[in-house]
Steps between C-alpha positions, in 0.01 A plus 500: 500500500592216732843372584649276239677190625816368334456195290743292704272555803236270346736203424466199750809441728662835456368679805845476677693623188330835442760689695820399318469124560756488794240372751355275234705261287862595584457528879317164553740311264794618722313395821449157342872470405498533121865562434456625140306802630769574759777481233280733282490745783877484545539575117265802535700634802812461301372701211324773699798569724740519203277727310428719793871531594568626141202732492593660834848576365344774273415731799818393673709627205279815461557575873876464506611848389520783754346771270261309274186613339248297703627621829455860384159413346356354820676767728659238732820567677820314438482318838158358448587422134811319614302300755247404232781382271656292772162327586431430142848349484429271798178395345685410166752294701221312687323423176834380339580275791131362489540440128835326549365280772190407292713429202733281714199311649354445150831385360567253784143358455554453135869367481623455849802654655722367228285672237528823696877487515515408123275806414725728702819362340381510143270799467662841486156660564444312822855581617452871441152494674659327810792750504255803470267367777806427724647858451156660545470333835856614591432854382177516702698414810786741399770234501650594174 
């Protein structure tokens, strides 16, 4: 039996989009200066970094105890386990800062600097997020 081609390979004009579409539609629209596509990319960066920061907190919290079940199960010493925990924490902080910066850029594009200030004054959710990100950065550099 011969190799079966995917149905999208037969459509006209889709040869550049077979491998995820990045070298096709999205890439060339950014080169041409289509600002809606650039803002769409900012939104996806905003969502991905936030979700990944939260998801990476699961192994961070699992790794925080000195005598936990995962460390014994994989037979890793405390020093290596502590190093792993610290690097996961650093990755979470970097993702959180990237999420905060992407949100700030998105908010300034939508409502301007006045809208950003108003959102931070009114929304308790945004205030807590800003404080958590600030203290995570401080904790990473061991200033608090």
